[in-house]
C-alpha positions as CSV (number, residue, x, y, z in Angstrom):
1,M,-68.5,102.8,124.6
2,N,-66.8,99.4,123.7
3,E,-63.0,99.9,123.5
4,T,-60.8,97.1,122.2
5,P,-57.3,97.2,123.0
6,T,-56.6,98.7,119.5
7,I,-59.1,101.6,120.4
8,I,-57.6,102.0,123.7
9,E,-54.1,102.3,122.1
10,L,-55.3,104.8,119.4
11,K,-56.6,106.9,121.9
12,R,-53.5,106.9,124.2
13,L,-51.5,108.0,121.1
14,A,-54.2,110.7,120.5
15,A,-53.7,112.0,124.1
16,L,-50.2,112.0,123.6
17,H,-50.1,114.2,120.5
18,G,-52.6,116.9,121.9
19,G,-55.7,115.1,120.8
20,E,-54.8,114.3,117.3
21,L,-54.1,111.2,115.8
22,T,-51.6,110.9,112.8
23,T,-50.6,108.2,110.5
24,T,-47.0,108.6,111.3
25,A,-47.4,108.2,114.9
26,V,-49.4,105.2,114.7
27,I,-47.2,103.3,112.2
28,E,-44.1,104.2,114.8
29,A,-46.4,103.0,117.6
30,A,-47.0,99.8,116.0
31,R,-43.4,98.7,115.2
32,P,-42.7,96.9,118.3
33,E,-44.2,93.3,118.3
34,E,-45.7,93.5,121.5
35,S,-47.8,96.6,120.5
36,P,-51.6,96.0,120.3
37,L,-51.6,97.7,116.8
38,H,-48.8,95.4,115.3
39,K,-50.7,93.0,114.1
40,H,-52.7,95.2,112.0
41,F,-49.8,95.8,109.6
42,T,-47.8,94.0,107.0
43,W,-44.3,94.2,108.1
44,D,-42.6,92.3,105.1
45,I,-41.5,95.2,102.9
46,R,-41.9,93.3,99.7
47,E,-45.4,92.1,100.7
48,A,-46.3,95.6,102.0
49,A,-45.0,97.2,98.7
50,E,-47.0,95.1,96.6
51,R,-50.2,95.4,98.5
52,Y,-49.7,99.4,98.2
53,W,-48.9,99.1,94.3
54,H,-52.7,97.5,94.3
55,V,-54.0,100.4,96.2
56,Q,-52.2,102.9,93.8
57,A,-53.4,100.8,90.8
58,A,-57.1,101.1,92.2
59,H,-56.9,104.8,92.9
60,L,-55.2,105.5,89.4
61,I,-58.2,103.5,87.7
62,R,-61.0,105.0,90.0
63,H,-59.6,108.5,89.3
64,A,-59.6,108.1,85.6
65,K,-62.6,110.4,84.1
66,V,-64.1,110.8,80.7
67,T,-66.5,113.5,79.5
68,V,-69.6,112.1,78.4
69,I,-73.0,113.9,77.2
70,P,-75.7,111.6,78.6
71,G,-78.2,112.6,76.3
72,A,-79.7,115.0,73.5
73,G,-79.7,118.5,74.9
74,K,-77.8,117.6,78.2
75,D,-74.9,119.0,79.6
76,P,-71.5,117.3,79.4
77,V,-70.6,115.4,82.7
78,R,-67.3,114.1,83.8
79,V,-67.5,110.4,85.0
80,R,-65.3,107.4,85.9
81,A,-63.6,105.8,82.9
82,F,-63.8,102.5,84.4
83,L,-66.2,100.9,86.8
84,S,-66.4,97.8,88.8
85,P,-69.6,95.7,88.1
86,R,-69.3,93.4,91.2
87,D,-72.4,91.8,92.6
88,E,-71.9,91.7,96.3
89,T,-75.4,89.8,96.6
90,L,-74.0,86.7,94.8
91,E,-72.2,83.8,96.2
92,D,-69.3,84.9,93.9
93,P,-69.4,88.5,93.3
94,G,-66.3,88.4,91.1
95,E,-62.6,89.5,91.8
96,P,-62.4,92.5,93.7
97,G,-60.1,95.2,91.8
98,T,-61.5,94.2,88.4
99,Y,-62.8,97.3,86.3
100,I,-64.6,97.6,83.0
101,A,-64.3,100.4,80.8
102,L,-67.3,102.5,80.6
103,D,-67.7,102.2,76.9
104,S,-67.4,98.4,77.3
105,L,-70.4,97.7,79.8
106,T,-73.1,95.4,79.1
107,H,-76.7,96.1,79.9
108,D,-76.4,93.4,82.9
109,M,-73.1,95.1,84.2
110,S,-74.8,98.5,84.2
111,E,-77.7,97.1,86.3
112,I,-75.3,95.4,88.9
113,I,-73.3,99.0,89.2
114,L,-76.9,100.7,89.5
115,K,-77.7,98.3,92.5
116,Q,-74.5,98.8,94.0
117,M,-74.8,102.5,93.8
118,A,-78.1,102.3,95.6
119,R,-76.7,99.9,98.3
120,D,-73.8,102.6,98.8
121,V,-75.9,105.5,99.1
122,A,-78.1,103.4,101.5
123,A,-75.0,102.7,103.7
124,L,-73.6,106.3,103.5
125,K,-77.0,107.6,104.8
126,R,-77.0,105.0,107.8
127,K,-73.2,106.1,108.5
128,Y,-74.0,109.5,108.8
129,R,-77.4,109.0,110.6
130,D,-75.5,107.1,113.2
131,H,-72.8,109.3,113.7
132,H,-75.4,112.3,113.8
133,E,-77.4,110.7,116.4
134,V,-74.1,110.1,118.6
135,L,-72.6,113.4,118.3
136,T,-76.0,115.1,118.9
137,A,-76.4,113.0,122.1
138,M,-72.8,113.7,123.2
139,F,-73.1,117.4,122.9
140,N,-76.6,117.6,124.1
141,D,-75.9,115.8,127.1
142,E,-72.9,118.3,127.8
143,E,-75.2,121.4,127.5
144,E,-78.0,120.1,129.9
145,P,-77.4,121.4,133.7
């Protein structure tokens, strides 16, 4: 297993806390400038606040839902009220954090979103397939005499 200084430090922290890693423990361990975790944080309070506000705004936008009836005779469904039609396959995919109201999407935008959904599903399948293979190998090796 390839372990960077960051991974080694996170594992050390988990071991200190009974095998569990908490965000509070990581933040506290990262405060000293000599910590291998320090560089992963924004320590300027104003800059950190501004970044966090963007995270909160994106969360608010992504969790705004509307009820839509997708067609005659169909049951109502709850979907996101705003979608982000960014085409990651383009040289300039668009600015992250840009959302369009569902009822304002163009056909081209919906095609971009549907392609992104397909890429997201494929990535999710890969992620869980890889984790499944690793976990299965880890625990099957333990069971063998």
